[in-house]
One Martini backbone bead per residue (centre of mass of N, CA, C, O) as a GRO file, in nm:
protein
  457
    1MET     BB    1  11.997  11.211  10.980
    2SER     BB    2  11.766  11.329  11.175
    3ARG     BB    3  11.443  11.407  11.226
    4SER     BB    4  11.493  11.671  11.372
    5ASP     BB    5  11.708  11.799  11.170
    6SER     BB    6  11.520  11.816  10.928
    7THR     BB    7  11.347  12.077  11.045
    8LYS     BB    8  11.592  12.291  10.997
    9ALA     BB    9  11.575  12.319  10.663
   10THR     BB   10  11.342  12.503  10.562
   11ALA     BB   11  11.470  12.784  10.512
   12ALA     BB   12  11.713  12.633  10.317
   13ALA     BB   13  11.545  12.539  10.090
   14ARG     BB   14  11.640  12.429   9.733
   15ALA     BB   15  11.525  12.202   9.622
   16ILE     BB   16  11.392  12.019   9.321
   17ALA     BB   17  11.108  11.873   9.233
   18ILE     BB   18  11.067  11.605   8.977
   19ILE     BB   19  10.765  11.493   8.802
   20PRO     BB   20  10.727  11.252   8.574
   21ALA     BB   21  10.398  11.225   8.386
   22ARG     BB   22  10.253  11.031   8.164
   23GLY     BB   23   9.943  10.940   7.982
   24GLY     BB   24  10.055  10.662   7.799
   25SER     BB   25   9.999  10.397   7.946
   26GLN     BB   26  10.014  10.054   7.855
   27GLY     BB   27   9.994   9.857   8.111
   28LEU     BB   28   9.826  10.111   8.284
   29PRO     BB   29   9.577  10.290   8.236
   30GLY     BB   30   9.596  10.573   8.429
   31LYS     BB   31   9.824  10.530   8.650
   32ASN     BB   32   9.894  10.828   8.769
   33VAL     BB   33   9.567  10.845   8.876
   34ALA     BB   34   9.561  10.615   9.039
   35ARG     BB   35   9.433  10.482   9.346
   36VAL     BB   36   9.600  10.505   9.675
   37GLY     BB   37   9.439  10.550   9.962
   38GLY     BB   38   9.256  10.780   9.798
   39VAL     BB   39   9.508  10.863   9.606
   40PRO     BB   40   9.667  10.974   9.366
   41LEU     BB   41   9.981  10.914   9.268
   42ILE     BB   42  10.061  11.203   9.189
   43ALA     BB   43   9.978  11.318   9.472
   44ARG     BB   44  10.162  11.143   9.654
   45ALA     BB   45  10.422  11.264   9.549
   46VAL     BB   46  10.369  11.555   9.607
   47HIS     BB   47  10.330  11.521   9.918
   48ALA     BB   48  10.613  11.398   9.979
   49ALA     BB   49  10.766  11.660   9.879
   50LEU     BB   50  10.634  11.880  10.053
   51ALA     BB   51  10.719  11.737  10.326
   52ALA     BB   52  10.991  11.811  10.258
   53GLU     BB   53  11.218  12.035  10.393
   54ARG     BB   54  11.442  12.050  10.134
   55ILE     BB   55  11.201  12.123   9.953
   56ALA     BB   56  11.086  12.415   9.764
   57ARG     BB   57  10.992  12.257   9.494
   58VAL     BB   58  10.717  12.137   9.279
   59VAL     BB   59  10.728  11.950   8.982
   60VAL     BB   60  10.519  11.870   8.691
   61THR     BB   61  10.569  11.670   8.399
   62THR     BB   62  10.310  11.684   8.134
   63ASP     BB   63  10.062  11.571   7.878
   64ASP     BB   64   9.823  11.555   8.088
   65ASP     BB   65   9.529  11.695   8.219
   66GLU     BB   66   9.464  11.508   8.457
   67ILE     BB   67   9.734  11.518   8.589
   68ALA     BB   68   9.758  11.825   8.617
   69ASP     BB   69   9.512  11.865   8.793
   70ALA     BB   70   9.611  11.684   9.029
   71ALA     BB   71   9.877  11.827   9.080
   72HIS     BB   72   9.768  12.114   9.137
   73ASP     BB   73   9.581  12.031   9.369
   74ALA     BB   74   9.835  11.918   9.548
   75GLY     BB   75  10.077  12.161   9.487
   76ALA     BB   76  10.182  12.189   9.205
   77GLU     BB   77  10.366  12.242   8.941
   78VAL     BB   78  10.317  12.295   8.584
   79ILE     BB   79  10.460  12.123   8.293
   80ALA     BB   80  10.477  12.107   7.961
   81ARG     BB   81  10.500  11.807   7.782
   82PRO     BB   82  10.624  11.704   7.508
   83ALA     BB   83  10.542  11.470   7.288
   84ALA     BB   84  10.837  11.376   7.222
   85LEU     BB   85  10.863  11.332   7.563
   86ALA     BB   86  10.576  11.117   7.572
   87ASN     BB   87  10.654  10.852   7.475
   88ALA     BB   88  10.734  10.510   7.495
   89THR     BB   89  11.074  10.594   7.421
   90ALA     BB   90  11.101  10.804   7.638
   91SER     BB   91  11.298  10.947   7.871
   92SER     BB   92  11.317  11.070   8.179
   93GLU     BB   93  11.561  11.247   8.125
   94SER     BB   94  11.429  11.425   7.898
   95ALA     BB   95  11.222  11.550   8.097
   96LEU     BB   96  11.420  11.675   8.299
   97LEU     BB   97  11.575  11.853   8.107
   98HIS     BB   98  11.343  12.027   8.021
   99ALA     BB   99  11.254  12.123   8.303
  100ILE     BB  100  11.528  12.254   8.381
  101GLU     BB  101  11.516  12.465   8.150
  102ALA     BB  102  11.239  12.593   8.239
  103ILE     BB  103  11.336  12.667   8.544
  104ALA     BB  104  11.619  12.772   8.592
  105PRO     BB  105  11.819  12.713   8.813
  106GLU     BB  106  12.023  12.767   9.045
  107PRO     BB  107  12.324  12.752   9.131
  108GLY     BB  108  12.339  12.441   9.330
  109THR     BB  109  12.095  12.291   9.267
  110THR     BB  110  11.879  12.031   9.361
  111THR     BB  111  11.763  11.729   9.215
  112VAL     BB  112  11.436  11.551   9.246
  113PHE     BB  113  11.360  11.246   9.132
  114ILE     BB  114  11.027  11.153   9.087
  115GLN     BB  115  10.803  10.862   9.110
  116ALA     BB  116  10.464  10.801   9.099
  117THR     BB  117  10.486  10.461   9.109
  118SER     BB  118  10.572  10.530   9.409
  119PRO     BB  119  10.356  10.541   9.686
  120PHE     BB  120  10.592  10.502   9.922
  121ILE     BB  121  10.706  10.795  10.047
  122ASP     BB  122  10.960  10.921  10.262
  123PRO     BB  123  11.046  11.230  10.346
  124PHE     BB  124  11.305  11.158  10.519
  125ASP     BB  125  11.452  11.029  10.290
  126LEU     BB  126  11.465  11.275  10.110
  127ASP     BB  127  11.625  11.461  10.308
  128THR     BB  128  11.872  11.279  10.342
  129ALA     BB  129  11.958  11.273  10.047
  130VAL     BB  130  11.987  11.572  10.002
  131ALA     BB  131  12.205  11.622  10.232
  132ARG     BB  132  12.431  11.444  10.081
  133VAL     BB  133  12.446  11.625   9.825
  134GLU     BB  134  12.481  11.913   9.951
  135SER     BB  135  12.746  11.831  10.118
  136GLY     BB  136  12.932  11.642   9.895
  137GLU     BB  137  12.927  11.332   9.935
  138ARG     BB  138  12.729  11.321   9.677
  139ASP     BB  139  12.586  11.314   9.348
  140VAL     BB  140  12.422  11.049   9.405
  141VAL     BB  141  12.091  10.951   9.529
  142PHE     BB  142  11.916  10.634   9.592
  143ALA     BB  143  11.658  10.420   9.608
  144ALA     BB  144  11.689  10.133   9.837
  145THR     BB  145  11.671   9.782   9.924
  146PRO     BB  146  11.751   9.536  10.097
  147THR     BB  147  11.906   9.207  10.008
  148HIS     BB  148  11.936   8.826  10.019
  149GLY     BB  149  11.886   8.725   9.754
  150PHE     BB  150  11.872   8.477   9.503
  151LEU     BB  151  11.991   8.509   9.193
  152TRP     BB  152  11.850   8.437   8.854
  153ARG     BB  153  11.922   8.317   8.511
  154GLU     BB  154  11.788   8.250   8.210
  155ARG     BB  155  11.877   8.008   7.943
  156ALA     BB  156  11.979   7.867   7.687
  157ASP     BB  157  12.061   7.578   7.598
  158ASP     BB  158  12.362   7.402   7.610
  159ALA     BB  159  12.604   7.173   7.604
  160ASP     BB  160  12.573   7.123   7.936
  161GLY     BB  161  12.239   7.198   8.004
  162ALA     BB  162  12.218   7.476   8.099
  163SER     BB  163  11.933   7.702   8.216
  164ALA     BB  164  12.059   7.820   8.489
  165VAL     BB  165  12.205   8.110   8.661
  166GLY     BB  166  12.392   8.259   8.892
  167VAL     BB  167  12.426   8.604   8.969
  168ASN     BB  168  12.507   8.652   9.306
  169HIS     BB  169  12.612   8.336   9.306
  170ASP     BB  170  12.712   8.028   9.424
  171PRO     BB  171  12.547   7.725   9.408
  172THR     BB  172  12.768   7.570   9.586
  173ASN     BB  173  12.756   7.848   9.778
  174ARG     BB  174  12.544   7.885  10.071
  175PRO     BB  175  12.526   8.117  10.272
  176ARG     BB  176  12.414   8.258  10.527
  177ARG     BB  177  12.251   8.541  10.591
  178GLN     BB  178  12.446   8.639  10.834
  179ASP     BB  179  12.710   8.596  10.620
  180ARG     BB  180  12.582   8.830  10.449
  181GLU     BB  181  12.586   9.090  10.246
  182PRO     BB  182  12.394   9.319  10.133
  183GLU     BB  183  12.196   9.403   9.883
  184PHE     BB  184  12.049   9.633   9.623
  185LEU     BB  185  11.721   9.746   9.544
  186GLU     BB  186  11.592   9.926   9.318
  187THR     BB  187  11.286  10.132   9.338
  188GLY     BB  188  11.237  10.416   9.178
  189ALA     BB  189  11.139  10.659   9.353
  190PHE     BB  190  11.435  10.816   9.387
  191TYR     BB  191  11.661  11.087   9.270
  192VAL     BB  192  11.951  11.260   9.384
  193LEU     BB  193  12.081  11.547   9.205
  194ARG     BB  194  12.341  11.715   9.065
  195THR     BB  195  12.250  11.922   8.839
  196GLU     BB  196  12.512  11.983   8.664
  197GLY     BB  197  12.596  11.684   8.635
  198PHE     BB  198  12.337  11.585   8.489
  199VAL     BB  199  12.357  11.778   8.237
  200ARG     BB  200  12.611  11.660   8.139
  201ALA     BB  201  12.547  11.347   8.145
  202GLY     BB  202  12.231  11.263   8.082
  203HIS     BB  203  12.225  11.099   8.360
  204ARG     BB  204  12.143  10.962   8.676
  205PHE     BB  205  12.442  10.823   8.653
  206PHE     BB  206  12.713  10.986   8.848
  207GLY     BB  207  12.981  10.970   8.994
  208ARG     BB  208  12.892  10.976   9.321
  209ILE     BB  209  12.729  10.697   9.463
  210GLY     BB  210  12.428  10.661   9.659
  211ILE     BB  211  12.247  10.503   9.916
  212GLN     BB  212  11.903  10.493  10.015
  213ARG     BB  213  11.752  10.347  10.268
  214VAL     BB  214  11.453  10.153  10.251
  215HIS     BB  215  11.169  10.033  10.332
  216PRO     BB  216  11.029   9.743  10.215
  217ASP     BB  217  10.732   9.853  10.210
  218THR     BB  218  10.810  10.088   9.990
  219ALA     BB  219  10.918   9.868   9.762
  220ILE     BB  220  10.708   9.982   9.528
  221GLU     BB  221  10.625   9.931   9.179
  222ILE     BB  222  10.400  10.055   8.924
  223ASP     BB  223  10.299   9.864   8.622
  224ASP     BB  224  10.042   9.700   8.707
  225ALA     BB  225   9.764   9.565   8.840
  226ALA     BB  226   9.904   9.390   9.057
  227ASP     BB  227  10.061   9.627   9.182
  228LEU     BB  228   9.817   9.794   9.253
  229ALA     BB  229   9.673   9.586   9.435
  230ARG     BB  230   9.908   9.556   9.641
  231ALA     BB  231   9.905   9.862   9.730
  232ARG     BB  232   9.616   9.866   9.842
  233VAL     BB  233   9.673   9.662  10.068
  234LEU     BB  234   9.917   9.822  10.211
  235ALA     BB  235   9.823  10.118  10.274
  236PRO     BB  236   9.701  10.120  10.563
  237ARG     BB  237   9.979  10.040  10.699
  238VAL     BB  238  10.187  10.237  10.566
  239ASP     BB  239  10.019  10.508  10.604
  240ARG     BB  240  10.021  10.508  10.904
  241ARG     BB  241  10.328  10.544  10.939
  242LEU     BB  242  10.348  10.813  10.748
  243ALA     BB  243  10.124  11.024  10.815
  244GLY     BB  244  10.223  11.194  11.048
  245GLY     BB  245  10.459  11.333  10.908
  246VAL     BB  246  10.317  11.449  10.672
  247ALA     BB  247  10.110  11.620  10.811
  248ALA     BB  248  10.318  11.799  10.964
  249SER     BB  249  10.453  11.913  10.712
  250LEU     BB  250  10.207  12.032  10.569
  251ALA     BB  251  10.126  12.220  10.791
  252ARG     BB  252  10.381  12.389  10.791
  253ARG     BB  253  10.328  12.500  10.499
  254GLU     BB  254  10.069  12.655  10.635
  255GLY     BB  255  10.151  12.753  10.931
  256ALA     BB  256  10.115  12.494  11.113
  257ALA     BB  257  10.073  12.324  11.399
  258TRP     BB  258  10.170  11.960  11.422
  259VAL     BB  259  10.110  11.643  11.532
  260ALA     BB  260  10.279  11.337  11.481
  261ASP     BB  261   9.976  11.159  11.412
  262PRO     BB  262   9.810  10.897  11.258
  263ARG     BB  263   9.521  10.962  11.392
  264HIS     BB  264   9.584  11.289  11.287
  265PRO     BB  265   9.508  11.419  11.021
  266PHE     BB  266   9.534  11.680  10.778
  267ILE     BB  267   9.203  11.799  10.724
  268ASP     BB  268   9.190  12.029  10.471
  269VAL     BB  269   8.867  12.173  10.437
  270ASP     BB  270   8.537  12.303  10.300
  271ALA     BB  271   8.385  12.016  10.324
  272VAL     BB  272   8.119  11.784  10.439
  273VAL     BB  273   8.043  11.444  10.335
  274THR     BB  274   7.777  11.199  10.383
  275ASP     BB  275   7.643  10.936  10.472
  276PHE     BB  276   7.404  10.758  10.653
  277ASP     BB  277   7.411  10.467  10.650
  278GLY     BB  278   7.676  10.373  10.869
  279VAL     BB  279   7.738  10.671  10.985
  280HIS     BB  280   7.497  10.801  11.148
  281THR     BB  281   7.457  10.495  11.185
  282ASP     BB  282   7.459  10.138  11.263
  283ASP     BB  283   7.301   9.983  11.015
  284THR     BB  284   7.024   9.976  11.169
  285ALA     BB  285   6.674   9.869  11.216
  286ALA     BB  286   6.363   9.950  11.345
  287VAL     BB  287   6.041   9.767  11.359
  288ASP     BB  288   5.728   9.799  11.392
  289GLU     BB  289   5.401   9.674  11.378
  290LEU     BB  290   5.348   9.932  11.149
  291GLY     BB  291   5.634   9.959  10.989
  292ARG     BB  292   5.807  10.145  11.146
  293GLU     BB  293   6.111  10.329  11.121
  294SER     BB  294   6.423  10.308  11.309
  295VAL     BB  295   6.717  10.471  11.438
  296ARG     BB  296   7.060  10.502  11.524
  297VAL     BB  297   7.210  10.772  11.699
  298SER     BB  298   7.439  11.037  11.766
  299ARG     BB  299   7.486  11.309  11.965
  300ALA     BB  300   7.784  11.371  11.897
  301ASP     BB  301   7.727  11.427  11.597
  302GLY     BB  302   7.564  11.680  11.643
  303HIS     BB  303   7.794  11.850  11.776
  304GLY     BB  304   7.991  11.831  11.536
  305VAL     BB  305   7.808  11.966  11.322
  306ALA     BB  306   7.772  12.232  11.472
  307ARG     BB  307   8.076  12.303  11.459
  308LEU     BB  308   8.095  12.334  11.160
  309ARG     BB  309   7.895  12.546  11.116
  310ASP     BB  310   8.026  12.761  11.310
  311HIS     BB  311   8.277  12.755  11.093
  312GLY     BB  312   8.160  12.739  10.792
  313ILE     BB  313   8.101  12.431  10.733
  314PRO     BB  314   7.961  12.245  10.513
  315VAL     BB  315   7.686  11.999  10.508
  316LEU     BB  316   7.626  11.671  10.360
  317ILE     BB  317   7.375  11.439  10.272
  318LEU     BB  318   7.391  11.109  10.122
  319SER     BB  319   7.121  10.906   9.989
  320ALA     BB  320   6.986  10.616   9.838
  321GLU     BB  321   6.752  10.660  10.024
  322ALA     BB  322   6.413  10.733  10.071
  323ASN     BB  323   6.364  10.882  10.404
  324PRO     BB  324   6.228  11.049  10.650
  325VAL     BB  325   6.456  11.015  10.859
  326VAL     BB  326   6.665  11.174  10.700
  327SER     BB  327   6.514  11.440  10.699
  328ARG     BB  328   6.498  11.484  11.001
  329ARG     BB  329   6.793  11.476  11.068
  330ALA     BB  330   6.885  11.705  10.873
  331GLU     BB  331   6.698  11.922  11.005
  332LYS     BB  332   6.818  11.906  11.297
  333LEU     BB  333   7.117  11.976  11.192
  334GLY     BB  334   7.117  12.183  10.944
  335VAL     BB  335   7.136  12.029  10.658
  336ASP     BB  336   7.204  11.894  10.366
  337VAL     BB  337   6.995  11.693  10.138
  338ILE     BB  338   7.012  11.381   9.936
  339GLN     BB  339   6.789  11.153   9.776
  340GLY     BB  340   6.759  10.886   9.580
  341LEU     BB  341   7.037  10.758   9.476
  342SER     BB  342   7.236  10.618   9.208
  343ASP     BB  343   7.452  10.881   9.201
  344LYS     BB  344   7.677  11.034   9.418
  345GLY     BB  345   7.867  11.177   9.239
  346ALA     BB  346   7.691  11.356   9.072
  347ALA     BB  347   7.559  11.508   9.313
  348LEU     BB  348   7.826  11.615   9.429
  349ARG     BB  349   7.908  11.780   9.175
  350GLU     BB  350   7.659  11.963   9.182
  351TRP     BB  351   7.682  12.085   9.468
  352ALA     BB  352   7.972  12.198   9.450
  353ALA     BB  353   7.920  12.387   9.201
  354ALA     BB  354   7.692  12.557   9.337
  355ARG     BB  355   7.912  12.638   9.585
  356GLY     BB  356   8.217  12.662   9.497
  357ILE     BB  357   8.362  12.364   9.540
  358ARG     BB  358   8.612  12.173   9.554
  359LEU     BB  359   8.673  11.840   9.550
  360ASP     BB  360   8.966  11.850   9.693
  361ARG     BB  361   8.793  12.012   9.947
  362ILE     BB  362   8.663  11.727  10.029
  363ALA     BB  363   8.498  11.533  10.270
  364TYR     BB  364   8.421  11.168  10.256
  365LEU     BB  365   8.184  10.964  10.427
  366GLY     BB  366   8.189  10.603  10.425
  367ASN     BB  367   8.065  10.227  10.386
  368ASP     BB  368   8.011  10.161  10.071
  369ARG     BB  369   7.968  10.106   9.730
  370GLY     BB  370   7.779  10.364   9.690
  371ASP     BB  371   8.036  10.555   9.760
  372ILE     BB  372   8.263  10.541   9.539
  373PRO     BB  373   8.209  10.786   9.347
  374ALA     BB  374   8.279  10.985   9.579
  375LEU     BB  375   8.552  10.884   9.684
  376ASP     BB  376   8.705  10.915   9.399
  377MET     BB  377   8.670  11.260   9.388
  378VAL     BB  378   8.805  11.333   9.650
  379GLY     BB  379   9.056  11.445   9.871
  380TRP     BB  380   8.879  11.307  10.143
  381PRO     BB  381   8.863  10.976  10.182
  382LEU     BB  382   8.642  10.801  10.404
  383ALA     BB  383   8.609  10.551  10.672
  384VAL     BB  384   8.473  10.319  10.843
  385PRO     BB  385   8.593  10.033  10.998
  386ASP     BB  386   8.313   9.857  10.881
  387ALA     BB  387   8.348   9.863  10.598
  388ALA     BB  388   8.368   9.798  10.293
  389PRO     BB  389   8.644   9.691  10.121
  390ASP     BB  390   8.612   9.896   9.883
  391ALA     BB  391   8.603  10.146  10.066
  392LEU     BB  392   8.869  10.101  10.221
  393GLU     BB  393   9.055  10.104   9.970
  394ARG     BB  394   8.977  10.427   9.920
  395ALA     BB  395   9.090  10.531  10.187
  396ARG     BB  396   9.290  10.772  10.344
  397HIS     BB  397   9.106  10.725  10.600
  398VAL     BB  398   9.041  10.557  10.916
  399LEU     BB  399   8.834  10.547  11.145
  400GLU     BB  400   8.761  10.452  11.492
  401ARG     BB  401   8.468  10.506  11.467
  402HIS     BB  402   8.145  10.415  11.440
  403GLY     BB  403   7.857  10.413  11.322
  404GLY     BB  404   7.649  10.571  11.569
  405HIS     BB  405   7.945  10.627  11.751
  406GLY     BB  406   8.101  10.917  11.641
  407ALA     BB  407   8.218  10.951  11.351
  408VAL     BB  408   8.146  11.241  11.281
  409ARG     BB  409   8.280  11.371  11.520
  410GLU     BB  410   8.569  11.290  11.448
  411LEU     BB  411   8.584  11.427  11.184
  412ALA     BB  412   8.513  11.721  11.283
  413GLU     BB  413   8.770  11.734  11.471
  414LEU     BB  414   8.982  11.706  11.242
  415VAL     BB  415   8.886  11.964  11.067
  416LEU     BB  416   8.905  12.181  11.298
  417ALA     BB  417   9.201  12.134  11.370
  418ALA     BB  418   9.306  12.221  11.102
  419ARG     BB  419   9.177  12.505  11.082
  420GLU     BB  420   9.304  12.617  11.342
  421ALA     BB  421   9.605  12.568  11.280
  422LYS     BB  422   9.611  12.731  11.017
  423LEU     BB  423   9.470  13.010  11.128
  424GLY     BB  424   9.398  13.050  11.404
  425SER     BB  425   9.188  13.173  11.636
  426GLY     BB  426   9.177  13.458  11.527
  427ALA     BB  427   9.115  13.386  11.231
  428SER     BB  428   8.862  13.230  11.281
  429ASP     BB  429   8.694  13.457  11.400
  430LEU     BB  430   8.718  13.639  11.158
  431VAL     BB  431   8.576  13.453  10.955
  432ARG     BB  432   8.305  13.413  11.111
  433GLU     BB  433   8.232  13.721  11.122
  434SER     BB  434   8.256  13.770  10.795
  435ARG     BB  435   8.036  13.583  10.735
  436GLU     BB  436   7.771  13.525  10.554
  437LEU     BB  437   7.447  13.491  10.566
  438ASP     BB  438   7.271  13.188  10.611
  439PRO     BB  439   6.945  13.142  10.646
  440ALA     BB  440   6.935  12.819  10.676
  441HIS     BB  441   7.264  12.834  10.820
  442PRO     BB  442   7.340  12.957  11.081
  443THR     BB  443   7.552  13.045  11.297
  444ARG     BB  444   7.604  13.084  11.627
  445GLU     BB  445   7.665  13.384  11.615
  446GLN     BB  446   7.418  13.460  11.432
  447ARG     BB  447   7.203  13.350  11.632
  448GLU     BB  448   7.272  13.552  11.864
  449ALA     BB  449   7.242  13.817  11.700
  450ILE     BB  450   6.937  13.763  11.636
  451ALA     BB  451   6.837  13.737  11.932
  452ALA     BB  452   6.940  14.012  12.024
  453ALA     BB  453   6.778  14.191  11.808
  454THR     BB  454   6.490  14.077  11.901
  455SER     BB  455   6.495  14.163  12.202
  456ALA     BB  456   6.548  14.476  12.152
  457THR     BB  457   6.253  14.499  11.995
   0.00000   0.00000   0.00000
């Protein structure tokens, strides 16, 4: 199936994705909500499933409240997983069977078993595998990556002194790579199953089994801290390759047209929060002979913030340092500001709660370690390209422009493009017209209306 063919399947989507995710990981506590590329693993799995054109429903079965909240925020349905099916010895199959019984899918429905511990799932691979099962070509299709590796197994010394044996080769005959057919390594990312056959077999492998080849970069499964660290290093490169298609598919789910371009993620949020130094500024300061400090900012950022406000999107500046220049800039931009912070996460949580804005509906733009508590709690953590490595590691997207050189404007344009694509220009106008007046931060239309009323009197 070609990538263009996969887009034709939306209207006929019938498959149900089920993502089992228990809370009691022993090897890596909190594994399923650990962040890779700024997104919890469970949310990454949900996003991949939602972006697949042939998947109609996405269900997470879990025993953990934090996993359930993250899955729900990402757009999944949640089923409570019984404790007896969530202990260290419980199989994934038992959780799948319980979820299928709870869902009661229609006859002929395909089940897509997805594991949240695989952070890099291409929705196109999901669609291709689903199509192969739905067409009757295979009963099961699972993700695997080709390998030409020579495998060995250690064993206890025996009479002939051998301590290692070749598993998939004769050690005395080592053909060249180009002369060998590839073997396939099961990645654990997903298994597409004919539901009735799976329920009868009680196991993920039955009937006619097929392999869905996936890119080697996506073939990572997180079991321990070393795997998580490796995934975080890979995320900027792998996510950039996958992001465009995922963004376009998720946008279509919201009824919006979106071009699949990794430079333009679908940042659908209700608020924008930023650091100041290194984001609004180039992270330098000039000091005159009297000790007065000045910073460099971008006029382009001012235009971007004005457009956000005109569209009714609140903006907040969080600054660790209390500095009059931050206050003056926030006043000029007409945005909220909180300064002198030791914990930006706590301040952001309090501000969001006061405004009734969900944290997963906030974009946060930062550049340094002090931004990490805020980056770790929002739905869209972003960073400027010269941010500290710890901040870059947590970013879901890295902007192209630097702080003080239009980074805030770039983020504003991405947010507004998503808003306008989702609502349409007519809907956007309607929302702006019906928005209640905020006396401290009136929108452009409200300022014009106030000016017209004033001149008329």
